[in-house]
N, C-alpha and C positions, 0 to 999 in steps of 0.2 A: 504494499500500500504506500502511496505517496503521502506527503505531509498533509495535504488538504483532506484526504480520505481519513487519515488518522485523527485530525482535529475534529472532523464531523462526528466522530464517535465519542468524543469527550463530553461528559456532563458539565454543566456550567458550575455546579456546586451549590445552586440555589433551587433546583427543581424538587418537586415532590417525587416520591417513590413511583407513583403511577406515570408521571411525565417521563421519568428516566426509562422505565420499561417500555412505555408505548413508543418512544422515539428510537429505541434500539441502541441507546447510548450505553457505555460501559456501566454496569452496576456491580459494585463490589458486594458480594453476598454476605450481608450482616444478619441474615434471617436466623441462624442458630442462636445469636444473642437476642434477637427480637423474640424468639420463642421463649427464652428464659424469662424475659420481662413479662410477656403475655401470660405465662403460666402462674405468675404471682397473683394470687386472688385475695389475700387477706389484708394487705395494707396498701395505701397509696404510695407511689414511687416517684422519686425525683432523681434526675441526673444533671449535673452541671458540667459544661464544657465551654471552652473559649468560643468567641464569635467565629462564624464561618467554618465550623468544625464538623458539621453534619447532623446537628441536633434535629433540625426540622425534617430532614429526610428520614431520620429515625422515627419521629412522631408520625409522619405521614405513612410510613410502612405499617405501624400499628393500626392506623386509621383504616387502611385498605384491608388489613387482616381481619379486623372485627366487623367491617362492613360486608365483606364478600367471601371471607375464608379463602380456601385454596382451590375451590371448584370452579368449573367453567360457568360464566354468567353473561347475560346480555349478548349471547351469540359469539363470544370470543373466549379464548383461553384465559385462565387466571393469570394475572400478572406475576404470580408466584411459581408459574410453571417452570420447572427445571432448577428451581432454587432448593436449598436444603430443607426449608420449612415445609415444602410440599409433602414430604414423607413423614413429617413430625406432627403436623397440626391435625387433631382429631375433633376439635370443638365444632359442633354443628349449630351453635346457638345463633339467634337473630338479635342483634344489638342496636340500640339507639346511640350513635356515635356523635358526640359534641366536641368539636375541636376549634380552638381559638389560637391565633398567633398574636400575643400581646405586643410584640415588637411592631408588627404590621399595623395593629390597631392604634398604637401610640403615635405612629408616624403622622405628622401634620397636626397633631393635637397640641394646642398651646398650653392647656391646663389639664390637671388630673380630672377635673369635673367633666371636661370635654371628652377625655378618654373613656370615662365610665359611661357617658351617654352613647358613645359609639359602640361600646361593648354591649350595652343594653339593647341598642338597635340591632346588632348582629344576632343576639340571642332571640329577639322577637322574630326576626327574619327566619331563623332556623326553625322556630316553632311553626311558622306559617308554611314553610316548605314541607314540613313533615306532618301537616294537618293536626298539630297539637294545640289544644286550647290555651290561650294566654289570658288568665283572669283579669289582669290589670297591667296594661303596657307601660303605665307610669311608674311601676315598681322598680326599685333599684335591682341591679343584676343578681346579687346574691339572693334576694327575696324571690325574684323570678325563677331562679334555679330551684329554690326550695318548693315553690308551687309545682314545678314540673316533676320534681322527685316524689311529691305526694301522689302523683298520678301514675307513675310507671311501675312496672312489676319488679319484684326483687331480682337483683343480679342482671338487670337488662340494660344498664346504663354504662357507657364508656366516656370518660371525660379526659381529653388530651389538651394540655395547654403548653404552647411553645413560649419560651422566653418569658416566664411568669414574673421575672423581676424587672422587665423592661420599664414599666411605669415608675417603679421605685427609683431606678437609676435616672430616668428622664426628668423627674420632678423633685429630685433630692434637694436641690438648692432652694426650693420654695417650701417654707414651713407648712403652709396650708396644704399644698399639694402633697407633700410627704405624708402628712397626717391622714389625708384622704386615701392615699394608696395603702397605708397601714390598715386603715379601717376596712377597705375593700378586701384585702387579703385575710384579715381577721374573720370577717363574715363568710368568706368563701371557704376557708379551712373549717370553720365551725359547721357549715352546711354539709361538707363532705363527711365529717366525723359523725354528725347526727344521723345522716342517711347512708351510712357506710354499707348497709346491706342491699341498697339499691344498685350498687356499682359492681360491675364485673371487673373493671379496670379503671384506675386513675393514674395518669402519668403526666408529670410536669418536666419540662426542660428549662434550664436557666443558665446564666453566666456566673452570678455570685450566689452565695448561700443567703437565703432570707429566712428560712424556717428557723423557728426557735428564738428569733430576735425580738424579744419583748412581746411575743404573741402568746395566745392561750395554749394550753396543752393540746388543743386540736391540731395545731401546726406540727407538733412533735409526733403525731401519729403516722407521719410520712416515714417511709424507709428511704434513706439517702444512699444510693448506690454509686455515687460519684467515684469513690475510691475502692469499689468492689473489684477484687481480682477476677471474678467470673465475667465481669462486664467492662473490664479496663479498656478493651479495644472496640467498644461499641460505636465509637466515632473516631475518625481518623483512619489512615491506611497503615497497616503493618508492612514490613519489608516483604514478607511472603506474599501478601495480597498484591503489592505492586508487581512482583514477578509473575504472578498468575494472571492478573487481569489487564495489565498494561505492558505485556511483553513486547508487542510491536512498537509501542511508543518509546519504551526504553531502548530498543535496538536502534530506532531511528535517531534518537537524541545522542546515543553513544557514537553512532556513525558520524554525526555532525561534529561532535567534539574531537573525534579521532581523525577527521578528514578522510574517511573511507566510505565505501558503500555499505548499506545495512547488512547485506548478506556476508560481508567480510568481518563483521563484528564478532569478537570472541566472547565466551562466557566470562572470562576474566575482565574484559572491558565493561561488560554490563554490571558486574559486581563492583568494579571500581566506580562506575557512575552512581550506583546505589549508595556507596560510601560517601560520595560527594554530596548527594541529595540529603543523606542523613545528617551530614555536617551542617548543611544550610537550612533544611526544613524539617528535620526529624528530631529525635531526642526527647519526645514528650512521653512522660510516664504519669499515669493516674493511680497507680497502685504500688509504685516502688519496685516493681519487678523488671529485670532487664529483658524478660521474655515477652512483655506486652508493650514495648515501645512503639509509638506511632508517629507518622509524618503528618504535617499539616495538609489536609486534603486540598485546601484552596491554593496553597503555594505550589503543590505538586501539579495540579491541573493547569495553573497558569504557566508553569515551566514547560509542560508538554505542548502548550499553545504557542510557545516561542520558537519560531523557525530557526533561530540562532542557538537555541539550547543554552542560553546564558544563565548562570547562577547568580541571582540577585534578589534583593528584597521584594516580597510580593504581598503576603498577608499583612505585614506590619504597616504597609503604605496604603492599604485599602481605605478608600473614603468612607467615613462614617464610623470607624472604630472609636474615635474620640477619646483615646486613652490620655493624651496630654491634659485635657480639661478634667478628665476623671481623676487624674493623679494630683491635681492641685489641692485636693482635700486631704491628701496623705503626705505631702512632702515634709511637713513639720514633724512627722513621726517616722520618717525614713532617714537612716544614716546614709547620706549620699556617698561618703567615702567607701562605706561597706558595699553599697550597690555598685560603685565603680569597679571595685575589686572583682565583683562577679563577672563583669564584662571583659576583664583582661586576663582571666585565668580560669582555673577549674575549681574555684572556691564555692562555698555554699553558705546558706543561712539556715540556722537551726531554729525550728519552731516546734511547739508541742502539738499533738493531735487536736487538742482543744482549740488552740490558736488557729489551726488550719480550718476549723469549722466556723470561725468568726471572720468570715470574708465579706459580710454585708456592710456597705457603707452606712447603713442605718444603725449599725451596732456601735454604741459609744466607745467600745474598746476594740473596734475592728483592727485586726493585725494587718498592717499594710503589705507585708510580704505574702500573706495568705491571699489578699486581694489580687496581688500580681500573679500569683499561681493560678487562681481561678480564671483570670483574664487571659491567661496564655503567655505571660511574660516570664514566668518561672515554672519549673517543673520539679517533680519529686525525684530525688537521687535514689539509685538502687539500694543504698545503705540505710533505708528507712527502717526504724524499729518501733516497738510499741510505745516507747517513751519519748521518741524524738523523730521528727521529720526533717530531712535535709532538703532544702530547696536550692536548685541551681539553675543556670541559664541553659535552655534546651539546645540552642543552635546559633549559627552565625547570624541569621537574619535577626533574631531577637536580640542578640548581643549588640548589633549595630543600632537597633531601635532604642534600647535602653541607654546607650551612650548619648544619643540625641536628646533623650528626655532628661538625663542628668545634666547635659550641657545647657539645656534650656533653664533648668532650675538653678544651676550654679556654674556659670561659664568658666570659673577658675579651675574646675575639676576636669574640664574637657581636654 
């Protein structure tokens, strides 16, 4: 295949599971891990990962699974045909699947109140599409959800929320907006706990941890699988996955970098390219295991789209990440000299497991390094223990991004 044929098969990194499968783009089969999530029936689940790391694709895969299962429907094959879960999934239930992307709903909303009105409208529209009665459309979202849960059968509801912390991060600087977001999440968690028997699955994705931060015990009923060894590679690409699903792309890029034809590329050259990619865009660990390291999917896909196969910053320069503004709230609690050392060597920052859990900016004692970890600017070193978590810089791309942020905060350290 030539370069244009190869790039035509690349996902953009922002599509839903169905869009990827329908278009014939490369889908890295994460369904064994999706199956592990879908089997959990007792507690709501949350997983946090950095921006553009595949969280929405993961949630949309669950959406398709609970909507249609793995059987043929609407005159076409299941989108799970040929994937691992096709042989695993035995559930024949019919579910009402309610999915919201809080990041998408927040976009363009000037205030938290406007966000909630948009969320309320999306919920009402959902009810109309599914011919569900809405007692009072003026009710706030959490109350509308309670009204719906009063009507549905036990175990029939699936609730999926992408980027559940997006409103909190968006309106953090506004005291009133922050309080409104806090109240919204409080009432949402409470409804989920009160009506827990109505749900077959509750799954949230986010960037920072918000659960347990000054909220009721309802929020703590969630099972946080962010650092679970069993699900450590649920987002991002492993080295083996790159070799399996992007073999032609790797061969082409290796040929460009070696100045030869793709058919002349050796296995050693491909392995060397993977080493270079790992140094630039890999190195992420969410469980401290060297066996579950992953690459930034966004950066890898953008690399494969580059006809020159240049190794350079990609994810860290993506518009909308907004980390410099985000970090302005944390600089006074970050030792910039210590952070600079992380960018110049193989050092690490030690935090406790409890501090790793305090990554929400709404927490008065939020650990700034833990926030950086959840945002994708630090990662867990393999030497993690029960009493200590070591956070280091994952790769060259992030090392350069952190240097810029340090230079912005204190030019004398650059």
